[in-house]
N, C-alpha and C positions, 0 to 999 in steps of 0.2 A: 602250744596258747600264744606265747609271744611271739613266733613266727608267722602266726595268722594275723595277730595283728600288725605286725611291721608289715605283712602282703597288702592286708587292706589299707594302711596307711600310705604305703609307694601307691597304692592303684587309686586313691584318691588325689593324689599328689599330681599323676600322670593324667587322670581325669579332668582335672581341673586346668590342668596346662592345655590341655587339648582342648576344652570347652572355651576356654581364654582366648583362643589362637582363633577358634571356630568363630567368635562373638568378632572379634577384631577384623578378620578377612569378610565377613558378612558385612559389619559396617563400610569396610572398604568399598565391597562392591554393591551395597546402596549409592555410595557416594559418587564413585564412577558413574553409575548411572544416571544420576542427577546432574553430573560434569558433561555428561554425551548428549542428554536431553538438553541442556544449556547449550552449548555450542551448536547443535542443531539447529536450535532456533536462532542462533545469531547468525550462521550461514543462510537460512532461510531467509531470513528478513533482509539482510544484506543482497543475497541474489534479486529478493523481489523490489527492493527499490535501486540497485543499480540499473536494472532492466527496464523497469518503468520511465526512470528518470533519462537515461538515454532517448525514448521513446516522447518527452515533452516538446509540443510544438508541430510534431509530426502534419504535415500537412493542414494546417489550420487556417480558417479564412480569416481577414482582416477583420480587428476589433475583439478578438479572444486572448486572453493571457495567456502564454502557456505556462507557467510556472508564478506562482505566488509563495514567500517563504515568509515564514512568523518567527523570530528570534525569541520562542516562548520558553524556553529552559525546562524540560525538554522543548525542542523545536518543533515544529510541525511543517509539513509542504503540501502543496496543491499542484497537481500536473495534470494538463489536458493535450489530447492528442488523439489525431483521426483513426480511427479504430481500421481504414480502409479495406471493411469488409461492404460498402458501396461505394461503386464508380458510374461519376456520370447520368445520377438520378436528377434528373431537374422536371420542375413543371411544366407540363405542356400546357398547362390552363390555366388563366390567371384566376383568382380568388374571388370567387364573387361576394365574399364576406369572410370577415376572420374566424368564423366557426366551422366555415365550408372544409369539407374534404379535400386532402391535397392530389391533384389526377396525376401522376407520374409517366413519364418514359424513365428505362432503365430497369434493371434486375434488382427486385426487392425481397430477393431469396435470404440476403442478411438480415432483415429485418423481423423482428417478433412482435406480439403483442404485449403491451408492458415496456417496450424499450424507449428510453428517452432518446431523442434524435435532434438535431441543429437544423434550422432551415436559414438561408443564408441569400440575401440581393444581393449579386455581385456590382450593382449599379449603385447602390448606395453604402456598399461596403458594412450592413448591418446585419443582425439574423438576431436569433433567439433559442431558445431549447425549449422543446414542450413533448410531452408524454403522447406516444403512440398507443391509442385502444384497441385498432384493428388494423390489420393489412390484407387489401385484397389483391392477392398476388395476380391472379388473370386478368383484372380490369385496370392494375397499377394503380391504386388508391388506397392513401393512409388517413385514416382516421383518426382524430384527436378529441372524442366527444367531450372530455371533461378538462378541457383547457382550451379555450380559444386563444390564437394568436393576437399578438397586439396591434397587429394591422393585416391587412390583406396583402396577398405576395403575387407577382406577374408571373409571364413565362420565362424561363430560364432560371428561375430561384432554385440554389441547391439544397438538396437536403442530406445530411451527413450523419452518421453516428460517431460520436465524440465520445472518448471515455473522458470523464473528470475525477478523479481519485484523490484523497486525503489521509496522508498518512501521520500519526500523532502516538504519543504513549498518554495512556490512561493511567493513572497515579491515583486518581480521586476514588473510582467506583469502590475498588478492592485494596485498600493500601497494604496488605501483606503480597499481594500478586497482580504485579503493575504487568500493563500487556500493551503491545502496540497493535495500534486500531487501524483499521482501514475504511474509509467511507467514500461510497460508490454514488458518484452522480448526487451527492447531499441527503442520501440515504440514510438509517440509521447505522450507525457504525457496525462493525463487525470485527469480533477477534481475529489476529493475524497471527499473532505469536505471543506464547506467554511468558513470563519472567524477564519481558525488557526494560530495562531501569531507566534508560537513557539515551535519548536521540539526539546528535547535533549535527547541524551543516554549516559551512561556510561557502563562499562562492568567488571562484577566480573570475576574476573580469576580463574584459579584452583590453584593459590596459595593464593587464598583472596584479591590480589592488587584489589581496583576499579581503570580503567582508561577509558580514552575518547577513545581510538583508542587503539586496542588489538594488540598486535604484531603477533599473528596468529589468526585466527579465530576458530580453535579446542581448543583452551586455552580458550573460554569463557564457562561459568559456568550459568551465568545470565546475564541478559540486563535489567537495569534499565530504564524507559524511562516516559518523562514528556513532557508534552501537554499543551499548556496555547491556549485557545481559548476566543474571544471577541465578544460581544454585535455586529451586521450589522450594527447599525447608532449609533452616538455618540449621548450623551445626556448632554445639556447644564447643566443641574442642577445638575450633579454628578462629585465628584472632578477632576476624571482622565479623562474625556471626554466617555470613553467607559466603560462598565463593562465588568472585565477578570474573569475567571475562568481557574483553574491549577488541572489535574489531574494526580499524578504518580502512577506507580505499578512496580512489579519487576516480569521479568518473568523468569522460569527456562527453559535453553534450553535442548532439547533431543537428538539432533545427531550429534554433534559438536567433537566427538573424546575423547580421555582421557589424552592429550598431557599435 
């Protein structure tokens, strides 16, 4: 009987130790999974921002600001660039009135219904965004039935497909899960990455000065991006509750002029 009790006691100790080791390893596995997700969100966010910032200002017509910086802590950034899907699309007939369809020369295959487009008058160097409601590819016509233009445009006005992207961190909608958001063409923001807690930009100017907000976008030569992410769930055994990672990089811009 004593031997049986002793064997049972030893078995309980061994099973308890094994169970404890399993619990620790399982928790470490969950933590590593969260850390992996956090690092993936961090790298994906940085890749997205660096790619789009390099495009800022690409082939934009006069009058459009290619980059708008806001030092809001977390910061935000607005980026504009030509998507280059339309080449030499110009009006071949003057518009009789601002609501008239656009009769164009050029390949319209890069346009689909409900695309946002930009019409630009190279003579006055002015233009405006409008919503394309329907494309007639064979006829070369672009309709904008829900949005008359501010004026009629003449022969030679260009039609351009421009991307306008805004990136910011939303910490108010769900305070427990801050997110990196993207708004395309001023549409409703969408979640790009979960658990991004901070986004900071600094701008290196042509003079070499580093500022939080550039006086002119065309003076920017380099953008310093800093992103902070955290794990999705808190860890009671960790000193700061959440585990954080920060990633910083510098992006040389290519299309912001020579001011």
